[in-house]
C-alpha positions as CSV (number, residue, x, y, z in Angstrom):
1,M,154.9,30.4,118.6
2,K,154.6,27.9,115.6
3,H,158.0,26.4,116.3
4,F,157.3,26.0,120.0
5,S,153.8,24.5,119.5
6,R,155.0,21.9,117.0
7,F,158.1,21.0,119.0
8,L,156.4,20.8,122.3
9,S,153.6,18.7,120.7
10,A,156.1,16.3,119.2
11,V,157.9,15.8,122.6
12,I,154.6,15.3,124.5
13,S,153.4,12.9,121.8
14,C,156.5,10.8,122.1
15,A,156.2,10.7,125.8
16,I,152.6,9.7,125.6
17,A,153.2,7.2,122.9
18,G,155.7,5.5,125.1
19,S,153.1,5.1,127.9
20,G,150.5,3.7,125.5
21,I,148.0,6.5,126.2
22,I,146.2,8.3,123.3
23,P,144.8,11.7,124.2
24,A,141.4,12.9,123.0
25,S,141.3,15.5,120.1
26,V,140.6,19.1,121.1
27,T,138.7,21.4,118.7
28,A,138.0,25.2,118.7
29,A,134.8,26.8,117.5
30,S,135.0,29.3,114.7
31,A,132.4,32.0,113.9
32,A,131.5,33.8,110.7
33,V,130.9,37.5,110.6
34,A,127.7,38.5,108.7
35,D,127.9,41.6,106.6
36,D,124.8,42.8,104.8
37,T,125.7,45.5,102.3
38,S,122.4,45.4,100.4
39,S,120.6,48.3,102.2
40,P,117.9,50.3,100.4
41,I,118.6,53.8,99.1
42,V,116.9,56.6,101.1
43,Y,116.8,60.2,99.9
44,D,116.3,62.5,102.8
45,T,118.2,64.8,105.1
46,T,117.5,63.1,108.4
47,E,120.9,61.4,108.4
48,T,124.3,62.7,107.6
49,E,126.0,59.4,107.3
50,E,125.2,56.1,105.6
51,S,123.7,53.7,108.2
52,K,125.6,50.4,108.8
53,A,124.3,47.1,110.1
54,P,126.2,46.3,113.3
55,E,128.8,43.6,113.0
56,A,128.0,40.2,114.5
57,E,130.1,39.4,117.6
58,V,132.7,36.7,117.2
59,P,132.5,34.2,120.1
60,A,135.7,33.5,121.9
61,A,137.3,30.1,121.3
62,E,136.4,27.7,124.1
63,T,139.1,26.7,126.5
64,P,139.8,23.0,126.2
65,A,139.4,21.0,129.5
66,V,142.6,20.0,131.1
67,T,142.9,16.2,131.1
68,T,144.9,14.7,134.0
69,V,146.7,11.5,133.0
70,A,147.6,9.1,135.7
71,V,151.1,7.5,135.2
72,Q,151.7,4.2,136.9
73,A,154.6,4.3,139.4
74,K,157.8,2.5,138.4
75,S,158.7,-0.8,139.9
76,P,160.7,-0.5,143.1
77,E,163.4,-2.8,141.9
78,V,164.4,-0.3,139.3
79,T,167.3,1.7,140.9
80,T,168.2,4.0,138.0
81,T,166.6,7.4,138.1
82,E,165.9,8.9,134.7
83,V,166.2,12.8,134.5
84,P,163.2,14.0,132.6
85,Y,163.6,16.3,129.5
86,N,163.1,20.0,130.1
87,V,161.2,20.9,126.9
88,F,161.5,24.6,127.5
89,D,165.4,24.3,127.5
90,I,165.2,22.3,124.3
91,Y,162.9,24.9,122.7
92,N,165.1,27.8,123.7
93,A,168.2,26.1,122.3
94,H,166.3,25.4,119.1
95,Q,165.2,29.0,118.8
96,G,168.8,30.1,119.2
97,F,169.8,28.0,116.3
98,I,166.9,29.4,114.2
99,A,168.0,33.0,115.0
100,Q,171.5,32.2,113.7
101,T,170.3,30.7,110.4
102,T,167.3,32.9,109.5
103,T,166.6,36.6,109.2
104,E,163.3,38.4,109.6
105,P,161.8,39.6,106.4
106,A,162.0,43.4,105.8
107,A,158.8,45.3,106.7
108,P,156.8,46.3,103.7
109,P,157.1,50.0,102.7
110,V,154.4,52.3,104.2
111,I,152.5,53.8,101.3
112,S,150.6,57.0,102.1
113,L,147.0,57.4,101.1
114,D,147.5,61.2,101.0
115,R,149.5,62.4,98.0
116,E,149.3,65.7,96.2
117,S,149.5,65.5,92.4
118,F,149.0,67.8,89.4
119,G,146.7,67.0,86.5
120,I,144.4,68.1,83.8
121,D,141.0,67.2,82.4
122,V,140.3,67.2,78.7
123,S,137.7,66.5,76.0
124,Q,137.2,66.8,72.3
125,W,137.4,70.6,72.7
126,Q,141.2,70.4,73.2
127,A,141.5,68.9,69.7
128,D,144.7,67.0,69.0
129,I,146.9,66.6,72.0
130,D,150.7,65.9,72.1
131,W,150.6,63.6,75.1
132,K,154.4,63.2,75.2
133,A,154.8,67.0,75.6
134,V,152.0,66.9,78.2
135,K,153.9,64.2,80.1
136,D,157.2,66.1,79.8
137,S,155.5,69.3,81.2
138,G,155.0,67.5,84.5
139,V,151.4,66.4,84.3
140,E,150.8,63.3,86.5
141,F,147.2,62.5,85.7
142,A,144.4,63.2,83.2
143,I,140.7,62.9,83.6
144,I,139.4,62.3,80.0
145,R,135.8,62.8,79.0
146,A,134.2,59.6,77.8
147,G,131.0,61.3,76.6
148,Y,127.8,62.9,77.5
149,G,124.0,62.2,77.5
150,K,122.4,58.8,77.1
151,M,123.0,57.9,73.5
152,S,125.9,55.8,72.2
153,Y,126.7,58.3,69.5
154,Q,127.5,60.8,72.2
155,E,130.8,59.2,73.0
156,D,133.5,61.8,73.0
157,P,135.1,61.5,69.6
158,K,138.6,61.9,71.1
159,F,138.1,59.5,74.0
160,D,139.8,56.4,72.6
161,T,142.7,58.4,71.1
162,N,143.3,60.4,74.3
163,M,143.1,57.3,76.5
164,Q,145.4,55.2,74.5
165,Q,148.0,57.9,73.9
166,A,147.9,59.2,77.5
167,Q,148.3,55.8,79.0
168,A,151.1,55.0,76.5
169,Q,153.0,57.9,78.0
170,G,152.6,56.6,81.5
171,I,150.0,59.2,82.6
172,A,147.5,57.9,85.1
173,C,144.0,58.3,83.8
174,G,140.4,58.6,85.0
175,T,137.3,59.6,83.1
176,Y,134.1,61.6,83.4
177,W,130.7,61.6,81.9
178,Y,128.8,64.9,81.3
179,S,125.2,64.5,82.4
180,Y,121.9,65.9,81.0
181,A,119.8,63.5,83.1
182,T,116.7,65.0,84.7
183,T,115.2,61.7,86.0
184,V,116.6,58.6,87.6
185,E,115.7,56.6,84.5
186,D,117.8,59.0,82.4
187,A,120.7,58.6,84.9
188,Y,120.6,54.8,84.6
189,T,120.6,55.0,80.8
190,E,123.6,57.4,80.9
191,A,125.4,55.1,83.3
192,M,124.9,52.1,81.0
193,T,126.0,54.1,77.9
194,C,129.1,55.3,79.8
195,Y,129.9,51.7,80.8
196,E,129.7,50.5,77.2
197,V,132.2,53.3,76.2
198,I,134.7,52.7,79.0
199,K,134.5,49.0,79.7
200,D,137.7,48.1,77.8
201,Y,139.9,50.4,79.7
202,D,141.6,50.3,83.1
203,F,141.6,53.4,85.2
204,T,143.7,54.4,88.2
205,Y,141.6,57.5,88.9
206,P,137.8,57.5,89.4
207,V,135.0,57.5,86.9
208,Y,133.3,60.9,87.6
209,F,129.7,61.8,87.2
210,D,129.7,65.4,85.9
211,I,126.5,67.0,87.0
212,E,126.3,70.8,86.4
213,D,124.1,71.5,83.4
214,S,121.6,74.2,83.6
215,C,118.8,71.7,82.9
216,Q,119.5,70.2,86.3
217,S,119.6,73.5,88.2
218,R,115.7,73.6,88.4
219,L,115.5,70.1,90.0
220,T,114.9,69.6,93.7
221,T,117.7,68.5,96.0
222,A,116.0,65.1,96.3
223,E,115.8,64.7,92.5
224,V,119.5,65.7,92.0
225,S,120.6,63.4,94.8
226,A,118.6,60.5,93.3
227,I,120.1,61.1,89.9
228,I,123.6,61.1,91.3
229,E,123.0,57.9,93.4
230,T,121.5,56.1,90.4
231,F,124.4,56.8,88.0
232,C,127.1,56.3,90.6
233,S,125.7,53.1,92.2
234,T,125.1,51.6,88.7
235,L,128.8,51.9,87.8
236,Q,130.0,51.1,91.2
237,D,128.1,47.8,90.9
238,K,130.1,47.1,87.8
239,G,133.4,47.4,89.8
240,Y,134.3,51.1,89.2
241,Y,135.6,53.6,91.7
242,V,133.1,56.4,91.2
243,G,133.1,60.1,92.1
244,I,131.0,63.2,91.8
245,Y,132.1,66.4,89.9
246,S,130.4,69.7,90.1
247,Y,130.8,73.3,91.2
248,A,131.2,74.2,94.9
249,N,127.8,76.0,95.1
250,F,125.9,73.2,93.3
251,L,127.4,70.5,95.6
252,T,126.6,72.6,98.7
253,T,123.0,73.5,97.9
254,R,121.7,70.7,95.6
255,V,123.0,67.4,96.9
256,F,122.1,65.5,100.1
257,E,124.9,65.1,102.6
258,N,124.6,61.3,102.7
259,V,125.2,61.1,98.9
260,L,128.3,63.5,99.2
261,D,129.6,61.3,102.0
262,K,129.2,58.1,100.0
263,Y,131.2,59.1,96.9
264,D,134.5,61.0,96.5
265,V,134.1,64.7,95.5
266,W,135.9,66.6,92.7
267,V,135.0,70.2,93.3
268,A,135.4,73.1,90.8
269,H,136.0,76.7,92.0
270,F,138.1,79.1,90.1
271,N,140.1,82.2,91.1
272,V,140.1,81.5,94.9
273,D,142.6,80.4,97.4
274,K,140.6,77.3,98.1
275,P,137.1,76.2,97.1
276,A,134.0,77.4,99.0
277,Y,133.1,73.9,99.9
278,S,133.2,72.8,103.6
279,R,132.9,69.1,103.2
280,D,135.7,66.6,102.3
281,Y,137.0,66.6,98.7
282,K,139.8,64.7,97.1
283,M,140.3,66.8,94.0
284,W,140.0,70.5,93.1
285,Q,139.7,72.0,89.6
286,Y,141.2,75.4,90.3
287,T,141.3,77.0,86.9
288,S,139.9,76.7,83.4
289,T,142.5,79.0,81.8
290,G,145.7,77.0,82.5
291,H,148.3,76.3,79.9
292,V,150.2,73.0,79.4
293,N,152.7,72.1,76.7
294,G,151.2,69.9,74.1
295,I,147.7,71.4,74.3
296,N,146.7,74.5,72.3
297,G,144.6,77.1,74.2
298,N,143.3,77.1,77.7
299,I,143.0,73.9,79.7
300,D,141.4,72.9,83.1
301,L,144.0,72.3,85.8
302,D,143.5,70.2,88.9
303,H,145.1,69.4,92.2
304,C,144.5,65.9,93.6
305,Y,145.1,65.1,97.3
306,Y,144.5,61.4,97.4
307,N,146.7,58.5,96.2
308,Y,144.1,57.1,93.8
309,P,146.6,54.8,91.8
310,Y,147.3,52.9,95.0
311,I,143.7,52.9,96.3
312,I,142.2,51.7,93.0
313,S,144.9,49.3,91.8
314,P,147.2,48.3,94.8
315,D,148.4,45.2,93.0
316,T,149.9,47.2,90.1
317,Y,150.9,50.3,92.1
318,V,154.5,51.5,91.8
319,E,155.6,54.4,94.0
320,P,156.1,57.3,91.5
321,Q,159.6,58.7,91.0
322,T,160.0,62.3,90.0
323,T,161.6,62.3,86.6
324,A,162.9,65.4,84.8
325,P,161.1,66.2,81.5
326,Q,163.1,65.3,78.4
327,G,166.1,67.5,78.0
328,G,166.9,67.6,81.7
329,T,170.6,66.6,82.1
330,T,173.1,66.0,84.8
331,V,174.6,69.5,85.4
332,T,178.3,69.6,86.0
333,T,180.1,72.8,86.6
334,T,183.7,73.9,87.1
335,T,182.6,76.6,89.5
336,T,185.0,76.2,92.5
337,T,182.2,76.6,95.1
338,T,179.8,74.0,93.7
339,A,179.8,70.3,92.9
340,A,178.3,68.1,90.2
341,V,174.8,67.0,91.1
342,S,172.7,64.4,89.4
343,T,169.3,65.6,88.2
344,T,167.7,62.4,87.0
345,Q,165.3,62.1,89.9
346,Y,164.6,65.7,90.9
347,I,162.3,68.3,89.5
348,K,160.6,71.4,90.9
349,H,158.1,73.8,89.3
350,G,158.6,77.5,89.7
351,V,157.9,81.0,88.3
352,D,159.9,84.2,87.7
353,V,158.4,87.6,88.3
354,S,159.1,91.3,88.2
355,E,157.3,94.6,88.7
356,W,155.5,93.8,85.4
357,N,153.5,91.1,87.2
358,G,152.0,93.7,89.5
359,N,151.0,93.0,93.1
360,I,151.2,89.3,93.8
361,D,149.3,87.6,96.5
362,W,152.0,85.2,97.6
363,S,149.9,83.6,100.3
364,G,147.5,82.5,97.6
365,V,150.0,81.2,95.1
366,K,149.4,77.5,94.5
367,G,151.5,74.7,92.9
368,V,154.8,76.6,93.0
369,D,157.9,75.1,94.5
370,F,160.2,78.2,94.0
371,A,160.2,81.7,92.7
372,V,162.9,83.8,90.9
373,I,162.5,87.5,91.5
374,R,164.0,90.3,89.5
375,A,166.3,92.4,91.6
376,G,166.8,95.0,88.9
377,Y,168.5,95.9,85.7
378,G,171.3,98.1,84.4
379,R,174.1,99.5,86.6
380,Y,172.4,102.2,88.7
381,A,170.8,101.8,92.1
382,F,167.6,103.5,91.0
383,Q,167.1,100.7,88.5
384,K,166.2,98.3,91.3
385,D,162.9,96.5,90.5
386,K,160.1,98.5,92.1
387,C,158.5,95.3,93.6
388,F,161.7,93.6,94.7
389,E,161.3,94.1,98.5
390,Q,157.6,93.5,98.3
391,N,158.1,90.2,96.4
392,I,160.9,89.0,98.7
393,A,158.8,89.7,101.8
394,G,155.9,87.8,100.2
395,V,157.8,84.7,99.3
396,K,159.6,84.5,102.6
397,A,156.3,84.9,104.5
398,A,154.7,82.2,102.3
399,G,157.7,79.8,102.8
400,I,158.5,79.6,99.1
401,P,162.2,79.2,98.3
402,C,163.5,81.9,96.0
403,G,166.4,83.2,93.8
404,V,166.9,86.5,92.0
405,Y,167.9,87.6,88.5
406,W,169.5,90.7,87.1
407,Y,168.6,91.9,83.6
408,S,171.7,93.1,81.8
409,Y,172.4,96.1,79.5
410,A,176.1,95.9,80.0
411,D,178.1,97.0,76.9
412,S,181.5,95.9,78.2
413,P,183.1,93.7,80.9
414,E,183.7,96.8,83.0
415,D,180.1,97.8,82.7
416,A,179.1,94.2,83.7
417,V,181.2,94.5,86.9
418,L,179.3,97.7,87.8
419,E,176.0,95.9,87.2
420,A,177.2,93.1,89.5
421,E,178.2,95.6,92.2
422,T,174.8,97.3,92.0
423,C,173.0,93.9,92.1
424,Y,175.1,92.9,95.2
425,S,174.2,96.2,97.0
426,I,170.5,95.3,96.6
427,I,170.5,91.6,97.5
428,K,173.3,91.4,100.1
429,D,171.0,91.4,103.1
430,Y,169.0,88.4,102.0
431,Q,169.4,84.6,101.8
432,F,168.5,82.8,98.5
433,E,167.8,79.1,98.1
434,Y,168.1,79.4,94.3
435,P,170.9,81.0,92.3
436,V,171.6,84.6,91.3
437,F,170.8,84.6,87.6
438,Y,172.5,86.8,85.1
439,N,169.8,87.5,82.4
440,I,171.6,88.4,79.2
441,E,169.2,88.5,76.2
442,D,168.4,92.1,75.3
443,P,168.2,92.7,71.5
444,M,171.1,95.2,71.8
445,Y,173.4,92.2,71.9
446,A,172.6,91.3,68.3
447,N,175.3,93.8,67.3
448,Y,178.0,92.2,69.6
449,T,180.4,89.5,68.8
450,R,180.5,86.1,70.5
451,E,183.8,87.0,72.2
452,Q,182.3,90.3,73.5
453,I,179.2,88.7,74.9
454,T,181.3,85.9,76.5
455,A,183.6,88.4,78.2
456,I,180.6,90.5,79.5
457,T,178.9,87.4,80.9
458,D,182.1,86.1,82.5
459,A,182.7,89.5,84.2
460,F,179.3,89.7,85.9
461,C,179.2,86.1,86.9
462,S,182.7,86.0,88.3
463,T,182.2,89.2,90.3
464,M,179.1,87.7,92.0
465,Q,180.7,84.4,92.5
466,S,183.6,86.0,94.3
467,K,181.1,87.5,96.7
468,G,179.9,84.0,97.7
469,Y,177.0,83.5,95.3
470,Y,176.0,80.6,93.2
471,V,175.6,82.2,89.7
472,S,173.8,80.9,86.7
473,I,173.4,82.3,83.1
474,Q,169.8,82.9,82.0
475,T,169.0,83.3,78.3
476,Y,167.3,81.7,75.3
477,A,168.5,78.4,73.7
478,N,169.5,80.1,70.5
479,F,171.5,82.8,72.3
480,L,173.3,80.1,74.3
481,K,174.2,78.2,71.1
482,N,175.3,81.1,69.0
483,S,176.4,83.9,71.3
484,L,178.3,82.3,74.2
485,D,181.5,80.3,74.2
486,D,181.6,76.9,75.9
487,S,184.2,78.2,78.3
488,V,181.7,80.3,80.2
489,K,178.8,77.8,79.8
490,N,181.0,75.2,81.4
491,K,182.1,77.5,84.1
492,F,178.7,78.5,85.3
493,D,175.2,76.9,85.6
494,V,172.6,77.6,82.9
495,W,168.9,78.5,82.9
496,V,167.7,78.0,79.3
497,A,164.5,79.5,77.9
498,H,162.6,77.8,75.1
499,F,158.8,77.9,74.8
500,G,156.3,75.6,73.2
501,V,158.5,72.6,72.8
502,S,158.9,69.3,74.6
503,S,162.5,70.0,75.4
504,P,164.8,73.0,74.7
505,A,166.9,73.1,71.6
506,Y,170.1,73.2,73.6
507,T,172.4,70.2,74.0
508,G,174.6,71.6,76.8
509,N,174.1,71.1,80.5
510,Y,171.5,73.2,82.3
511,G,170.0,73.3,85.7
512,M,166.7,75.0,84.8
513,W,164.4,75.3,81.8
514,K,161.9,78.1,81.3
515,Y,159.3,76.3,79.3
516,T,156.5,78.9,78.9
517,N,155.7,82.6,79.3
518,S,152.0,82.1,79.5
519,A,151.3,80.0,82.6
520,S,148.4,80.8,84.9
521,V,149.1,80.7,88.6
522,Y,146.7,81.6,91.4
523,G,147.7,84.8,93.2
524,I,149.4,86.2,90.1
525,S,147.4,88.3,87.6
526,G,147.8,87.5,83.9
527,N,150.3,85.2,82.4
528,V,153.6,84.4,84.1
529,N,156.8,82.6,83.2
530,A,157.1,79.1,84.4
531,S,160.2,76.8,84.7
532,Y,161.4,73.4,85.8
533,S,164.4,73.1,88.1
534,Y,166.5,69.9,88.0
535,L,169.0,70.6,90.8
536,D,168.4,70.5,94.5
537,Y,169.5,74.1,94.8
538,P,168.4,74.7,98.4
539,T,170.6,71.8,99.6
540,I,173.6,73.1,97.6
541,M,173.3,76.6,99.1
542,K,173.1,75.4,102.6
543,E,175.8,72.7,102.4
544,K,178.2,75.0,100.5
545,H,177.3,78.1,102.6
546,L,176.4,80.2,99.5
547,N,173.9,82.9,98.8
548,G,173.8,84.2,102.4
549,F,173.8,80.8,104.1
C-alpha cells in the first residue's frame, strides 16, 4: 500500500494545487502500552503462576473527517471537455511495472525452539580434559562448573581452562554454581560471587543454580524457594538466562510451583526411562556414569530439549550442521550394488550388541540412532546368537534402525562361504537398514598370512553380496592396515574399531567407527560398544533395494 498511498497523494496534491486549495493536515493519535515488571516476590502456594499486570488497551486511531471541496464550474464558453485521470488505472499500471522489475525477498528460515541435543557437565573432578576429543565424540554442549559457596576462592580451579578450551572447539557452553546457601543472604552473596567469576564469558546455555546439598534438605519449602529466587533473580537482573538444577524429588517436594514456573528446570534422575518429575523441564541429566572420549572416568551425560543457543543469542545463532568427527571420510566403494556417498554432513550414534549384553530393554534405550545385532558366529546353525530374535523384535518395536554382524572363525575361503550360508539362513526373513557386517578379528588369525585373510574375507562378503546384501568388513584399525589387502577394502565398506582416540589410526575409507567399548546406555546393563555412522545407510538400502528392501 505504500506505493499506492504515495502515488495517489501526489496526484491529488497536483489536482488540488491547480485549484489553489490547500487541505488541512490530518493526524492520528498514538498510544503507549504500559508494562510494569517490577512486582514484589511472594513465597506461597496460593498461585501456580506468576501474576501479570493487564496490558493497557491501545485506542484505535481516529477516523479523519471527510472534507468536501467545492469546485467552481467551468465557464460555459469553454467547449473542450477534459477527460479526468483515473488514478486507479495509473496505480495498477505502475504496480505492473514494479512487479516486472522487483522480486519479493525470500522468507526468513523458520528456526525451531525445540531441538534435542547431547551434552555433558563437568567440574574440577574431571581433571584435564581433551576438549578436541570431546568435540569429536559428538558432544554438542557442556555445562561447566564455575564454583561453589560464597567465597571468591571457591571458584572451580578448572573453570577458566574448561571454558576457554571448550569454546575454542566450538562447543556451546553454560555454567552452574553449586550452592551451600541456607538463607537468602547467603544466596545473594553466592550470586554475586558467581557473577564475578563468570562476567567475562558469553554463554549460549543457561547459568544454573545447583541446589541439592544435604544442608538444604532440612529447610522448609518456603526457605528453599526464597533462596532459589534470590540467587536466580540476582543474576537475571545482570542479564543472564538462569535455570534451576536439582534432583527430581527435591524439585517436586521442596520448591514452590511459582518458582519452578519462573525459571527453566534441569532435572537429574538416573537409571530411569524418564525423570519422575511431572512439570516442564528443558534438560535431563540421565546418568552419572557415562563415558566420553577425552575425559577419564565417569561423566554426567545430559539431554537438552530446547534450542538455547538461539533463544539466548539469536543475533549470533547459526543453525548447526552435523559434522562427522575427525577421521570420517567420504566412503567410496566398488561394490556393484552401491554408490559413492558423501559423509561430510551426516553422523549417527549407535551400539552393537550380542547375547553377552543380556536382556535389553529396547523401549528404554535413549540416545541411540541405530543398533547392530550379532546374528551368530562360526558355520553351524546352533551357533546363532541366543538373543538374536529377541533383540531384533526389540529394536523393530522401538523403531530403531538396525544391521547385523557375524563373528568369523573361518579357516579357509570354503569355510567362509559356509559361514555366509549359515548367516543367510538366520537373517533372510528380516529387513536391515544397516549393513551385514563381517566381523573378522579373532586371535586365531595371528597365524594366517595377509593373502589368506584377504581371501577368507572376500569369500564371505562376496557370498552375502550375491544374495542382495550390503556388506561391510568389521575389525580393528591395526588388523585393517596389516592383515587385509587394499583390493578387498576397496571392494567393500569398512567398520573400523579403535578405542580411546580422537580418530582411528586407519587412513582408508570407512563408513563407521567403533570408538568405545565402555559406553553407558539406558536400557542396556553394563558397558556397551558405541559407534559413529557416516553414511545414510537406511536411504541406500531402500533406494538400492538391498537387505530385504
